[in-house]
N, C-alpha and C positions, 0 to 999 in steps of 0.2 A: 510677399514674393517668395517663391520657392527657390531659395538660395542656399548653396553649400560652399563653405570656405574650403579651399584645397591648399595643400602644401605647395608653396612656390617661393623659392629662396629670393631674397632681395637682390641677389646678384643677377637675376634674370630680368630685371626691369630697373628703372631709375626711381629710387625712393626720394623724389624731389617734388614738392608740392608746386603746381603751376596753375595759372589762371585758365579755366576751361571756357572755351567759346563755341566749340563745335562738337558734334557727335557724328561718327562715321559707322555706317552699317557694313559689315563684311559677312561673307560666308566662308567656311573652312575649306571647301572642296575635299571634304573627308566624311567619315562616318558620323553617326549620331551621338557619340559619347563625349559629353562636354569635359569631363574630368581627364579623359585621354588627351585632349588638346593641350592641357597644361603639362602633362607628362612629356609630350613631344617637345614643347617649347623649352622645358627644362633641360632636355638632352642636347639642345643646340648651343646653348651658352652665348647667344648673340643678342640678347635683350630685344628680340622681336616677339611682341605679345600684346594682347588687349587685356584689359582688367577682368573681363568676363567672357564666358562662352556659354551658349544656350544649346542644350541637348534636344534631341527629337521629342523627349517627354516634357520639355519646357523647363527642366532643371537649369538654374543659373549657377554655373560654377564660377566662383570668384577667386582669382589668384592674388590680387592686390587691390588696394583702394583706388577708386577713380580719381582721387586727388593726385596720384602719381602718374607716371607715364612709361611707355615703351614704344619702340619703333613698330608701326603698323601700316604705314602708307607707302614707304619705299619711294619717296620723291627725290628727284635730282634737280639741280639748278636749271637745267635745260627746259623743264616743264614750265617753270615760271617765266623764263626768258621768252619762250615761244608764245606765251599768252600775254606778254607785256605786263607782268605782275612782279613786284619785287619779291625775292626769296625770303621765306621765313620758315622756321621749324614748326610745321603744323602738327607734328606728332606731340609736341609739348603742349600745344594749345587745345588739343582735342581728346575726346574719349572714344575708344573703339570698342565695338561689341562684335563678337564672332558667332554666327549662327551655324550650327553643325549641319552641313548640307553638301551634296556632291556637285551641285551646279548644273551646267548644261548636259544634255544627254543626246545620244545618237539613236535614231530609229533603225533598228537592225531587222525590221520586218517580222511578220508573224506575231505581233504583239510584244516584241522584246525591245527593251531600251537599255543601252549600254553607256556607262559613264566613261570618263576619259582614261581610266586605268583598265578598261575592258571588263568591268564587273557589271552584271545585270542588275537593274533596279526593278523591284516589283511594280507592275503596272498600276497598282493602287496608290503608289507614291509618285506617280508621274503627272505633270500638268502640261497641257498644250496651250501655249499663248495664242491669242487671236492674231497677233502680229509678231513675227520673229524678232528676237532681240539679239543684236550683234551676230546675226546669222544662224541663230538657233531657235527652234520653235518648241522643242521639248526640254523640260527641266525637272529636276528633282524638286518636288513640292515642299515648301516650308510647311510645317505642321501648324495647326491651330494653336497648339500649346506654345510653340516658339513665337508666333506672332503676338500672343497675349503677353508672354513674358517680356518681349521687346517693348510692347506698349507700356508695361509697368515700369521698366527701366527708364524709358524716355520721360515719362511723367515725373519720376523721382529725380532725374537729373535736371529737369526743368525747374523743379521746386528748389533743388539744392544749389544749382549754379546759375539759374536764370537764363538758360539756353532756350531761345525761342523754338517752337515746334511747328511753325507754319510750313505747310507743304508747298514745294516748288517743283514744277515739271523738269527743271534743268538738272536735277540731281542724277539723271540717268546717263549723262555725258559730261565731259570735262567742262567745269564751270569756273569762270573767272571769280565768281562770288566765293566759291570754296577756296580757291588758291589765294584770294585776298584776305582769307580768314574772317569773312563775314559770318557772324554767329548764325547757327542753324543746324539742321539735321541733313546729312549728306550720305552718299554711298561711296564705295571705293572707286566707282566709275567717275565720280565727280572730279577726281584729280588724276586718274590714270586711264587713258584710252585703251590700254592693253588688258584691262581687268573686266570681269563679268560679274562681280559681286557688289551688292546684291542685285538680283534681276527684278524686273517689274511684275512681281506676282500680284494678281488682282486683289487678293485679300490683304496683302501687305500694304498696298496703295490705299485701300479703303481704310485700314487702320490709321495710317499716317495722316490721311485727310480728316479723320475724326478727332484728332488731338486739338 
């Protein structure tokens, strides 16, 4: 794997080994620099982080071991209550990975696509979904390198922690399986209806189904 260890102080995460049962796929809603993700997290001092971030070039920046944990799901008691599932700290039980990506885009016309901060994204980096997802049809495309690096990480974590990699269609919406800590691979959408990461990119789905 194309991995680079980055400086990330232990005060920015919890250096506590916990049993890993789940993997959550996120995207940053930001630019393609994986190392910059950790610089930002270090500036916040709130222990919100995933152990790795994947840049547009496929580089896996690692700030801490997947044995440890940080806050990455932002879950409150009410989410569990409304789904009839007992609360538990899924942050501790899961591994998070951030893909550097701007997420949904707005069609500004004349071949221009704008992200949520008003920045234009090159048309070559835009994908149009056959079916809109959460109200958006145009998205910043995950790169082939990012999808390949994600695959390598999933296979590694399956071998290391025994986390099953079976693909399930319910990962694109809030899932009681995810909230109940059923082992597997999920997206941030699996536990938060207000999130849009990651989105159902066809090549990402194809990769997940191939595992």
